[in-house]
N, C-alpha and C positions, 0 to 999 in steps of 0.2 A: 807745448802750450795747449791748455784745455780750451775748447770752444764753448763759450757761454751761450745761454739761450738767446741773448740779445744779438749775438754775432751770427747766428745761423741764417737769417734771411738773406744776407749778402750772397752766400754760396747757393742757397736754395733758389734764389732769383736767377743766378747765372745758369744753373742747371735747367731751369724752366725756360729761359731765353734760348738756350741751345736746343732743347727739345722742340720748342715752337718753330724754330727755323727748319729743323730736320723734317718735322711733320708737314709744314707748309710747302716744302720742296719735294714732298712725297718720297723722302729717303728713309723714313722710319716706318717699320711694320709694328702693328699692335697685336699682342698675343694675350688673350683673355683666358684665365684659368677657371676652375670650378667655383670660385667664390665671386666671380663677376656676375653670375645670375643668381638672384636671391628672391625670397618670398617673405611675406609678412606672417608672423605667428599671432595667435589670439591676443597675446599681451602687448602687441605693437612692435616687438623686436623683429629683426630680420635674420634669416638663416639661408645659407646656400641651398639651392634647389637639389643639388647632389646629396647633401647631408639629409635634407628633408625626405627625399626618396628613400634613402637607406633606412631612416627611422620608420617610415611607413611599412616598408617591406619587413623590417625586423619585428614590428608590432604584429603584422599579419602572421608572421612565422610563429610568434609566441602564442597567438590565439589558436593556432592549429596544432602546435606541438607541445604547448605548455612548458617551453624551454626558452629562457632568455639568452640571446646571443651576447657574447662578451664585448663586442665593439659595434653597437647598433648604428653608428654613424659612418662606418667604413663600408662603402658600397660594394667593393670587391669581395670582402669577406661575407657580407650579408647575402649577396647573389650566389656565392659559392655554397653557402648553407642551403639556400633555396633549391639549387640544382641537385643537392645530395639527397633530397626527399625522393622516395621511390615513385610517387605518383605525379611528379611535376615535369613537364616538358620544357624545352628551351623556348618554344613558341609561347607557352603560357607566361613565362617570365617576361619576355619581350612585350607581350600585350599589357601586362601590368605597368611596365616602364612607359610604354606609349600612352596609356590612359592617364598616368600621373602627369606627364608633360602636357597633355591636352587640357588638363585642368588649370595649368598655370600659363596665363596668356598675356601677362603684363610685363613688358621689358623693365629691367631694373634701372634706377637712375644712372648707373655707370654705363649701361648699354646705350641709353638715350644720349648721354654726353659723348660717347664714342662716335655715334652716328652724326654728330654735328661737326666732326673734325675731318680734314682732308687726308686721312690715311689712305694710301693706295691699296695696301693689303691688310686684312684683319683676320687673324686666326682665332678660333674659339674651341675650347675643349668640351663645350656643352652640346648635346645632341638635339636640343630643341631648335626652333627657328625664331627665337626672340630677338636675336641680333638683326635678322632680316626685317622683323616687324618694326624694330626701332628705326631702321633706315626708312621704311615706308611711312612711319608716323612723322619723322622729322622733315622728310622731303628736301634734305639739303643736297643730296647727291644720289645719282642712280647707282645701282650695284648689280653685279653678277655674283653667283655663288657656286660652290662645289663642296663635296665632302669626301672623306676617305672611306673607301670600301674595304673593310677588314678582310684580309686573306683573299682578295680578288685583284684581278688586273685593273689598274686605275684608268678612269676616264679623264683625259686632260681638258678640264674645263677652263683653265686659265687663258685669258686673252688680253694682251697688253695694248691692243690697238685703240680702244676707246680712250679719249684723252681725259675725260672727267668722270670716270667710273671707279667705284671701289670694288674690290674682289674680296668676298667673304668665304672663308674656308673652315670647315668643321673637321678638326684633326682626328677626333675619335668617332666619326660617323654621324649619322642622322637618324632620328626616330622616323620610321616610315609607317604609313597606314597599314601596309601588309608586311609585318616583320620578316626579315630574310636572314637572321642570324649574324648580321654584320656589325652589331654593337659589342665592343669589348667590355663585358659586364663582370664576369667572374675573375678571380685571381689567375686562373689558367688562361683566360682570354687575354688578360693584360700581358702575360708572358708571351703568348702567341703573337700578340700585336707587335711586340718588339722585333720578333723575327720577320713579321709581315712588312713593317715599314722600312726595314733594312733591305727588303727584296731577297730574302734567303730562299733559294730554290726556284724563284720565278719573279717576274716583274711586278712586284706589289709595292714598290717604293712610291713616294709622293710623285705626282705627275711632273714630267720633265720641265714643262713650261713654268710651273710654280717654283720648282727648285731653282731654276735660272733666275727667276724674279727675286727670290730670297737672296741670292748672291749679289744682286744689285743694291740691296738695302745697306745703308751705312749705319743703321741703328735699329735696335729692337727694344720695345717697351713691354714689359711683362706686368700684368695686373691680375690680382685674384688668385695667387698661388700660395700654397703652403710649402715653404722651402725645406722643411724637415722631412717631407715625404720622399722615400727612397725611389719611388717610381718616377718622380719628376726629374731626378738627377739622371736616370737612365734615358728618359725621353729627350732631355736636352742634349745628351751626348749623341744619340743616334740621329736626331734631326739636324744636328750641326748648325743650330741657329747662329752661333757666334763665330763660325769658322773663319769668315772673312769680314765680319762686321767690325767696325771701328769703335762702336759704342753699344753697350747693353745696359739698360736701366731696368730696375725692378722695385716693386713694393711688396713686402710680405703681406699675408692675409690681413685685410683691414688696415694695414699700415699702423697697427696699434700694438702688436705683440713684438717684444724685443727678441730678435733671433739670438740663439747661442753664438758666441764668438767663433766657434769652430765651423758652424754652418755658414756664417757670413764670409769667413775666410775662404771656405771651399769654393763658393760661387764667385768670389772676387778673383781667385787664382785660376780656377778651372774654366770659367765662362766669361771672365772680364766684366763682371757685374759692377755697376755703381748703384748702391741702394739709396733711394730717395726717402725723405721724411714726410712728404705730403700724404694726405689721404687720397685714395684713388680718384674719387669724383672731383675733389678740389684740384687735384693735379690736372686732370683733363680740362676742367673749367679754366684754370689758369693759363694753360696752353692756348685755348680758344681765345681768351681775352687778349693775349699778346698778339696773336695772329690778326684778330679783328682791329686792334688799335693801330697796327702798322699798315692797314689796308689803304690809307689815304696817301701814303708815300711821304717823301721828305719835303720840307719847305724849300722855297726857291733860294737860289744862292745869294750869299751876302758878301759884302766887301770884307776882306780879312782884317779883323780888328782884335783877334785873340791869338794866343800862342798855344800850340800843341808841342810839348817838349818830349823828346825821346831820351831815355837813359839806357845805354847799351854798351857792351864791350866791342872793341874794334873788330873782333872776329865775326860779329853779327851785323856788320855794315850792309852786306847784301840783303840780308833778311829785312833789315830796317827799311831799305829802299823799296822792297816789294810790298811791305806792309803799308808804307806811305802812299804808294800808288793805289793800293786797294782802298785806302781811306780817302781818296781824292774827292769823290762826290760828297762824302760826309763832311769833309773839311769845307768844301765850297758851300754846302747848305748851312753851316753854322759859323761861317766867317773865321775859320781857323787857318793859321799859317804855321808851317812846321819849323821847328828848331831842334838842335841836338847838342848834347854834351857827352863825352866819353872819356877815354883814358888820358885826362889832362894832368899836368903837374900842379903843384901848389904855387902860390904867389898871386900875381895879378889875374891870371886865368881862373884861379879858384874863386876870386870875387866875382868874376863874370859868370861862373857856374852858379854861384849862389843867387845872383841877380836873375839869371834865367829861370831858376826854380821858383823864385818869389813872384815873377811876373807871368808865369804860365797859368792858363785856365784848365788845361788838360795835360797830365803827365803820364807817360806810358813807359814803365820799365820793361825791357825785353829780357826775359829770364832764360839763362843757359848756363852750362858749366863755367864758361868764360866770365859771365857776369858775376857769379858768386866767388870766383877766384880773385876778383879785383876788390881789395879791401876799401879803396877809395870810393868805388861805386856803392858798395853795400853799407859801409859804416858811416859815410858822410852824405853822399848825394841821396841815396835811397831813404835814409832816415829823415832827412830834411823834406823830401818829397812827401812821404807818408804823413808827416806832421801837418801838411797843408790840406789834407783831405777835408772837404767841407761842402756846404751847399753850393758854393760858388767855384770850387776847384775839384775836378774829378781826377782821381788817381786810379788807374787800372793796369795791372800787369798783363803782358802777353807772354804766354809760356811757349817759347820758340823751340827749345830742345830739352830733352829729359835730363833732370838732375834731381838726385835724392834730397828731400826736404825743401823743395822749392816753395811750398806753400807756407812754411812755418813763420816767416816774417810778415805774412799778409793777413793771417786769420784775424777777423774782427777789425781790420784796418782798410783793406781794399780787396776787390775781387780779382780773380785770375781768369783770363779767357784763353782758350775755349772753356777750360775747367781746371781746377786745381790739381787734378790727377791725370790731365790729358794735355799733351803738347801738340802744337801745330805740326811738328816733325812727325809725330805718331800718325796723325790722320792724313798728312800730306798737305802741302801748301795750297794746292788747288781747291781742297775742301776747307782747310783750316782758316785761311786768310779771310774768305767771305764770312765764315762763322764769326770771326773776331769783329769784323766791321758791323755785322748785324747786332752783336751783343753790345758794342760800344755806343750804338746810336741812341738808345733810350737813356743811357747814363749821361751822355753829352746834352741831350735835349732837356734834361731835368735841371741843368745848371741855371742858377739865378744870377 
């Protein structure tokens, strides 16, 4: 079944709600790529500062050598060409890089929006300090910071003791007032960086405290990356961002260029990526709005006057009971009383099932292989339930256990929580059930 444009917001909203919960609970780390920092051009358009630096160095190279470089926006190749000149030192190149970044002092809209959110850890690939400046300007949260020291023993700056601090870490080093050769600029540097960050020959890996903190993250959100770049694939592999993460979200550069199917498939299979359709700034703004709108908490409890109906297979009875307990506060807040139907026979009980579906204000199918193996559940009860989706009746599936094609019957009709490609069983009930409760709350609150 093809998802039409009108159907997309249901699933985009579910992803946004899930991300908002993870960010609010400090379980999601943000990784900002080279397109997260940008600058304005004379015509009003914006360009990544990394590309702009490459352009300026390429133009200076042309003025000196009267030779145009073939890829003037590829910083690694441009810096390699610079260092191939007989009268240029490494320090000379780093001073030019330092002076460039000193001229660009305004954080991008994306950095400012990132500073407004309660991310516990933020990584950036930019060597400037504009992310730090964004935090200072927004004054939403205190921060500490650190940076990678290329080919050197690392200083462990990470400290998880402050309760309301963010930690900002520059993966590719930092521009210093006195250059020390620690920026990976040339192609040779990039290759050496790969050895360095793996700790080949000496302890040059990321600091142990930071590595441990990364393992505690349940999700990573990548913004500002070009996924066709070979170096990015290697970097993701050696940093092992998604080794234990349950969720990895990404947006391609500008979220406007359609990735080749092979690239998208590679990141989905290799790094468990789920690619989102929002533009980066709009995505972060949407996450913030969801967090802020839920800050007032739930309304006071009401007398149960409405029905919450579960559709499930008998094999999922225990799961249904756990989910119902997780939703106890939500049910109390909105005056909901639980009811259920499952593997009943036809006849009088079938009419009771139909009546239960017709009288329910909230219907929750619990998806699993056993659910889809039951023709009566899928072809009769589920079809009738989905037909009732409206402003006054909420239908939302809970993805309990993995099953191929679980989302096919729901696209454009009802959301699936935690997400259409993510089951509670995959993330674990301790994490997944609270996610489901959080995602169901705005759906139920919106009922008329």
